[in-house]
C-alpha positions as CSV (number, residue, x, y, z in Angstrom):
1,M,9.8,18.3,-14.9
2,D,8.4,21.8,-14.4
3,N,4.9,20.4,-14.2
4,Y,5.6,18.2,-11.2
5,A,5.9,18.9,-7.5
6,I,7.2,16.6,-4.8
7,K,4.4,15.0,-2.7
8,R,5.0,13.6,0.8
9,K,1.9,11.6,1.6
10,A,2.6,7.9,1.2
11,N,-0.6,5.9,2.0
12,F,-3.8,5.3,0.0
13,D,-6.9,7.3,0.9
14,I,-8.3,5.7,4.0
15,W,-11.4,7.9,4.0
16,V,-12.6,6.3,0.7
17,L,-12.1,2.8,2.1
18,I,-13.9,3.5,5.3
19,S,-16.9,5.1,3.5
20,L,-17.0,2.2,1.1
21,L,-17.1,-0.4,3.8
22,I,-19.8,1.5,5.9
23,L,-22.0,1.9,2.8
24,A,-21.6,-1.8,1.9
25,A,-22.5,-2.8,5.5
26,I,-25.5,-0.5,5.5
27,G,-26.6,-1.9,2.1
28,T,-26.3,-5.5,3.2
29,V,-28.4,-4.9,6.3
30,M,-31.0,-2.9,4.4
31,V,-31.2,-5.6,1.6
32,Y,-32.2,-8.1,4.3
33,S,-34.6,-5.8,6.0
34,S,-36.3,-4.7,2.8
35,S,-36.4,-8.0,1.0
36,A,-37.2,-10.5,3.8
37,V,-41.0,-10.4,3.4
38,M,-40.8,-10.7,-0.4
39,A,-38.2,-13.5,-0.2
40,E,-40.4,-15.4,2.3
41,S,-43.4,-15.1,0.0
42,R,-41.6,-16.1,-3.3
43,F,-38.9,-18.5,-2.1
44,K,-40.1,-19.7,1.3
45,T,-37.0,-18.2,3.0
46,Q,-36.5,-14.7,4.2
47,F,-32.7,-15.0,3.6
48,F,-32.8,-15.5,-0.2
49,F,-31.8,-12.1,-1.3
50,F,-29.6,-11.5,1.8
51,K,-27.5,-14.6,1.0
52,K,-27.0,-13.6,-2.6
53,Q,-26.1,-10.1,-1.5
54,I,-23.5,-11.5,0.9
55,M,-22.1,-13.6,-1.9
56,W,-21.8,-10.5,-4.2
57,V,-20.2,-8.4,-1.4
58,L,-17.5,-11.1,-0.8
59,L,-16.9,-11.5,-4.5
60,S,-16.8,-7.7,-5.0
61,M,-14.3,-7.3,-2.1
62,F,-12.0,-9.9,-3.8
63,F,-12.0,-8.0,-7.1
64,F,-11.7,-4.7,-5.1
65,I,-8.4,-6.0,-3.6
66,L,-7.3,-7.2,-7.0
67,A,-8.0,-3.9,-8.6
68,F,-6.2,-2.1,-5.8
69,K,-3.1,-4.2,-6.3
70,I,-2.9,-3.8,-10.0
71,D,-1.1,-0.6,-11.3
72,Y,-3.8,1.5,-12.9
73,H,-1.5,2.1,-15.9
74,W,-2.2,-1.5,-16.9
75,Y,-5.8,-0.6,-17.3
76,G,-4.8,2.2,-19.6
77,R,-2.9,-0.2,-21.8
78,M,-5.9,-2.4,-22.0
79,S,-8.5,0.4,-22.5
80,K,-9.3,-0.4,-26.2
81,F,-9.8,-4.1,-25.4
82,F,-12.2,-3.3,-22.5
83,L,-14.1,-0.8,-24.7
84,V,-14.6,-3.4,-27.4
85,L,-15.6,-5.9,-24.8
86,G,-18.2,-3.5,-23.4
87,F,-19.7,-2.9,-26.8
88,F,-19.8,-6.7,-27.4
89,L,-21.7,-7.3,-24.2
90,L,-24.2,-4.4,-25.0
91,A,-24.9,-6.0,-28.4
92,A,-25.0,-9.6,-27.1
93,V,-27.7,-8.8,-24.6
94,L,-30.1,-7.8,-27.4
95,F,-30.1,-11.3,-28.8
96,L,-30.8,-13.0,-25.4
97,P,-34.3,-13.6,-24.0
98,A,-35.9,-10.5,-22.3
99,I,-36.1,-10.4,-18.5
100,K,-39.1,-8.5,-17.1
101,G,-39.8,-7.3,-20.6
102,V,-36.4,-5.7,-21.3
103,H,-33.0,-6.8,-22.6
104,R,-30.7,-5.6,-19.8
105,W,-29.2,-8.7,-18.3
106,I,-27.1,-11.7,-19.3
107,R,-27.8,-14.7,-17.3
108,L,-25.0,-17.1,-16.4
109,G,-26.6,-19.7,-14.3
110,P,-27.7,-18.1,-11.0
111,I,-25.8,-14.9,-11.9
112,S,-27.1,-12.0,-13.9
113,I,-24.7,-9.5,-15.5
114,Q,-25.9,-6.0,-16.6
115,P,-23.6,-4.9,-19.5
116,S,-24.5,-1.2,-19.1
117,E,-22.8,-1.2,-15.7
118,I,-19.7,-2.7,-17.2
119,F,-19.7,-0.4,-20.2
120,R,-19.9,2.8,-18.1
121,Y,-16.4,2.1,-16.6
122,T,-14.9,0.8,-19.8
123,L,-15.9,4.1,-21.5
124,I,-14.5,6.1,-18.6
125,L,-11.2,4.1,-18.9
126,F,-11.0,4.6,-22.6
127,M,-11.7,8.4,-22.3
128,A,-9.2,8.8,-19.5
129,T,-6.5,7.0,-21.5
130,T,-7.1,9.0,-24.7
131,L,-7.7,12.4,-23.1
132,A,-4.4,12.0,-21.3
133,K,-2.7,11.7,-24.7
134,R,-4.5,14.5,-26.5
135,L,-4.8,17.3,-24.0
136,D,-3.4,19.8,-26.5
137,K,-6.0,18.9,-29.1
138,M,-9.2,19.1,-27.1
139,R,-10.0,22.6,-28.2
140,E,-10.5,21.4,-31.8
141,F,-13.9,20.1,-32.7
142,K,-12.7,17.3,-34.9
143,H,-11.0,15.7,-31.9
144,L,-14.4,15.5,-30.1
145,L,-16.2,14.0,-33.1
146,I,-13.5,11.3,-33.6
147,P,-13.7,9.2,-31.6
148,Y,-15.9,10.4,-28.7
149,F,-19.1,11.5,-30.4
150,F,-19.3,8.4,-32.6
151,I,-18.7,6.1,-29.6
152,L,-21.5,7.9,-27.7
153,V,-23.9,7.6,-30.6
154,A,-23.1,3.9,-31.0
155,Y,-23.6,3.3,-27.3
156,V,-26.9,5.2,-27.2
157,G,-28.2,3.3,-30.2
158,L,-27.5,0.0,-28.4
159,I,-28.8,1.0,-25.0
160,M,-32.0,2.5,-26.3
161,K,-32.8,-1.0,-27.7
162,Q,-32.8,-2.5,-24.2
163,P,-34.2,0.1,-23.2
164,D,-32.3,1.7,-20.3
165,L,-32.8,5.5,-20.1
166,G,-31.2,5.6,-16.7
167,S,-27.9,4.3,-18.1
168,V,-28.1,6.7,-21.1
169,F,-28.5,9.7,-18.8
170,T,-25.8,8.6,-16.4
171,I,-23.1,7.8,-18.9
172,T,-23.9,10.8,-21.1
173,L,-23.5,13.1,-18.1
174,V,-20.2,11.6,-17.1
175,F,-19.1,11.7,-20.7
176,F,-19.7,15.4,-21.0
177,L,-18.2,16.2,-17.6
178,L,-14.9,14.5,-18.6
179,L,-14.8,16.4,-21.9
180,F,-15.5,19.7,-20.0
181,V,-12.7,19.0,-17.5
182,A,-10.4,18.3,-20.4
183,K,-11.1,21.9,-21.5
184,A,-13.1,21.2,-24.6
185,R,-14.9,24.3,-25.7
186,L,-18.3,24.8,-24.3
187,K,-19.8,25.7,-27.7
188,H,-18.4,22.4,-29.1
189,L,-19.9,20.4,-26.3
190,L,-23.3,22.1,-27.0
191,L,-23.0,21.1,-30.6
192,L,-22.4,17.5,-29.6
193,A,-25.3,17.5,-27.2
194,L,-27.8,19.2,-29.6
195,P,-28.5,16.1,-31.9
196,G,-29.1,14.0,-28.8
197,I,-31.6,16.5,-27.3
198,V,-33.4,16.8,-30.6
199,G,-33.5,13.1,-31.0
200,F,-34.8,12.5,-27.5
201,V,-37.6,15.0,-28.0
202,I,-38.6,13.3,-31.3
203,L,-38.5,9.9,-29.7
204,V,-40.5,10.8,-26.6
205,F,-43.0,13.3,-27.9
206,G,-43.1,12.3,-31.6
207,L,-42.9,8.5,-31.5
208,G,-44.1,8.0,-27.9
209,Y,-40.9,6.3,-26.7
210,E,-41.2,5.9,-22.8
211,K,-43.7,8.8,-22.9
212,D,-45.8,7.3,-20.0
213,R,-42.7,7.6,-17.8
214,I,-42.1,11.2,-18.8
215,D,-45.8,12.1,-18.2
216,D,-45.6,10.5,-14.7
217,Y,-42.6,12.5,-14.0
218,L,-44.2,15.8,-15.1
219,N,-47.2,15.0,-13.0
220,S,-45.1,14.3,-10.0
221,L,-43.4,17.7,-10.2
222,K,-46.8,19.3,-9.7
223,D,-47.9,16.8,-7.0
224,P,-45.7,13.9,-5.8
225,M,-48.9,11.9,-5.1
226,A,-50.0,12.4,-8.7
227,G,-46.9,10.7,-10.2
228,S,-46.2,7.1,-10.8
229,Y,-47.1,4.4,-8.3
230,Q,-43.5,3.9,-7.4
231,V,-43.0,7.5,-6.6
232,K,-46.2,7.7,-4.5
233,Q,-45.1,4.7,-2.4
234,S,-41.6,6.1,-2.1
235,I,-42.8,9.4,-0.8
236,L,-45.1,7.7,1.6
237,A,-42.2,5.6,2.9
238,L,-40.0,8.7,3.4
239,G,-42.8,10.6,5.1
240,N,-43.5,7.7,7.4
241,G,-39.9,7.6,8.5
242,G,-39.9,11.1,9.8
243,L,-36.7,12.3,11.6
244,K,-35.6,9.0,13.3
245,G,-37.4,6.3,11.4
246,V,-39.7,3.6,12.5
247,G,-36.8,1.2,13.3
248,L,-35.0,-1.5,11.4
249,A,-37.3,-4.2,9.9
250,E,-40.3,-2.2,11.1
251,G,-41.1,-0.5,7.8
252,K,-44.5,-1.1,6.2
253,Q,-44.0,-0.2,2.6
254,K,-42.0,-3.3,1.9
255,F,-45.1,-5.3,2.5
256,F,-45.8,-5.3,-1.3
257,F,-46.6,-1.6,-1.5
258,L,-43.3,-0.2,-2.6
259,P,-41.9,-2.0,-5.8
260,E,-38.3,-3.0,-5.7
261,P,-37.7,-1.9,-2.1
262,H,-34.3,-3.7,-2.0
263,T,-33.0,-2.5,-5.4
264,D,-33.8,0.9,-7.0
265,F,-35.9,2.2,-4.1
266,I,-33.7,0.9,-1.2
267,F,-33.1,4.6,-0.2
268,A,-36.8,4.9,0.4
269,T,-36.8,1.8,2.7
270,L,-33.7,3.3,4.5
271,G,-35.6,6.5,5.0
272,E,-38.7,4.8,6.4
273,E,-36.7,2.7,8.9
274,T,-33.8,5.0,9.9
275,G,-35.5,8.4,9.2
276,F,-34.0,11.6,7.9
277,I,-30.9,11.1,10.1
278,G,-30.1,7.8,8.4
279,L,-30.5,9.4,5.0
280,L,-28.2,12.2,5.9
281,G,-25.6,9.7,7.1
282,V,-25.6,7.9,3.8
283,L,-25.5,11.1,1.8
284,F,-22.6,12.3,3.9
285,L,-20.7,9.1,3.1
286,F,-21.2,9.7,-0.6
287,L,-20.0,13.3,-0.2
288,I,-16.9,12.0,1.5
289,I,-16.2,9.7,-1.5
290,A,-16.8,12.6,-3.9
291,W,-14.6,15.0,-2.0
292,R,-11.7,12.5,-1.6
293,G,-12.1,11.4,-5.2
294,I,-11.5,14.9,-6.4
295,V,-8.5,15.2,-4.0
296,I,-7.1,11.9,-5.3
297,A,-7.5,13.3,-8.9
298,S,-5.7,16.5,-7.9
299,Q,-2.8,14.5,-6.4
300,A,-2.5,12.1,-9.3
301,V,1.0,11.5,-10.7
302,D,-0.1,11.8,-14.4
303,P,-3.0,12.8,-16.6
304,L,-4.2,9.2,-16.9
305,G,-4.6,9.1,-13.1
306,Y,-6.2,12.5,-13.1
307,F,-8.9,11.7,-15.6
308,L,-9.5,8.2,-14.4
309,A,-10.0,9.3,-10.8
310,L,-12.4,12.0,-11.9
311,G,-14.3,9.7,-14.1
312,I,-14.8,7.1,-11.4
313,T,-15.8,9.8,-8.8
314,F,-18.2,11.4,-11.2
315,S,-19.8,8.0,-12.0
316,I,-20.3,6.9,-8.4
317,F,-21.6,10.2,-7.2
318,T,-23.8,10.9,-10.3
319,C,-25.5,7.4,-9.9
320,A,-26.1,8.2,-6.2
321,L,-27.6,11.6,-6.9
322,I,-29.8,10.2,-9.7
323,N,-31.1,7.3,-7.6
324,I,-31.8,9.6,-4.7
325,G,-33.5,12.1,-7.0
326,V,-35.8,9.4,-8.3
327,V,-36.7,8.3,-4.8
328,I,-37.6,11.8,-3.6
329,G,-39.6,12.5,-6.8
330,V,-37.5,15.2,-8.4
331,L,-36.3,12.9,-11.3
332,P,-38.1,10.5,-13.5
333,T,-37.9,6.8,-12.7
334,T,-34.7,5.6,-14.3
335,G,-33.7,2.2,-12.9
336,V,-30.3,3.4,-11.7
337,P,-29.2,1.5,-8.6
338,L,-27.8,3.2,-5.5
339,P,-24.0,2.3,-5.5
340,F,-22.9,0.0,-2.7
341,L,-26.4,-0.3,-1.3
342,S,-28.8,-1.6,-3.9
343,Y,-29.3,-5.3,-4.3
344,G,-27.7,-6.6,-7.4
345,G,-24.3,-8.0,-8.6
346,S,-23.2,-5.9,-11.5
347,S,-23.5,-2.5,-9.9
348,L,-22.0,-3.6,-6.6
349,L,-19.1,-5.4,-8.3
350,M,-18.2,-2.6,-10.7
351,S,-18.5,0.0,-7.9
352,F,-16.1,-2.0,-5.8
353,V,-13.7,-2.5,-8.7
354,A,-13.8,1.2,-9.7
355,T,-13.1,2.2,-6.1
356,G,-10.2,-0.2,-6.0
357,V,-8.7,1.5,-9.0
358,L,-9.3,4.9,-7.4
359,L,-7.4,3.8,-4.3
360,N,-4.6,2.5,-6.5
361,I,-4.3,6.0,-8.0
362,S,-4.2,7.5,-4.5
363,K,-1.5,5.0,-3.4
364,K,0.9,6.4,-6.0
365,S,0.3,10.0,-5.1
366,H,3.4,10.0,-2.8
367,L,5.7,9.9,-5.9
368,K,5.2,13.1,-7.8
369,R,2.1,15.1,-8.4
370,Y,0.9,16.1,-11.9
371,T,-0.1,19.7,-12.3
372,F,-3.0,20.0,-14.8
373,D,-2.8,23.4,-16.5
């Protein structure tokens, strides 16, 4: 009992909920604004993507409430099952027909599921559950190799077949952040990362894997207008928005200049139509979620809640930063959606569910607070 302190606060974290709802509302409006022209051209109705986004928001809110109601310890007991399920989906997608030239989605009628979005949170859940049980062993290298390193290698091997470099980068970053927080030795983490770095260099510069994308990125660092077509149009959209934006639905880049204006590059559309002020507002909301997520972790009642809250927070904020970094031209194009805003079901649904789990952790912080030494 020496590691516990009485905590008075009784309610879940309202700041996370408010930020989530505002971001989802902004995302729904921007999906309509950015996709109306494309939808009218392809499907003869400007509401095609908007209606589907509304459907996904409502479905996500249902599962958000469900995740909030379920005690997060149940997820811990099911962590191995969810991890196996995540691997199964990653493998299954490779045997299905390619969509847009890649194997990233599983189609179930009108619905598309992206296994990498599901796997990210199943891995976080598994790591949180196991790290909570082996805190006294994390300074030993063998406990990093088994099972964490082999799980990461298996994941990267499957995801590179899709291919999906954005998911590799996001999950790997969250993976190492959690191990670092669990007080694994830095030299051990570097040893784990070294084979991946060497392998990536060989794949890209030796075998030409995704080399065009890397070349575009290096060119864009010298001159944003010398990078890929997406980056050029994204920078033009942001520049056109200025401080206050051109107004909702008044943006020009969505007229078939900016690819994916409602998905991966919705932040650029937001910048063009609401300006720098609108972008700051969205970034501020993500910062609130990151801040409150860390607070929730610090007030968790046990190690499982601590690591799970940190993993969820790291995942949401990392995805947001990577997406924004791509849009402003400081990161290579990755295909990572902007949580809560980008059009698409898997990312939206899993972000809502993860946030529901995060709020469930915060709801229990009035009991006793775990002190992580």
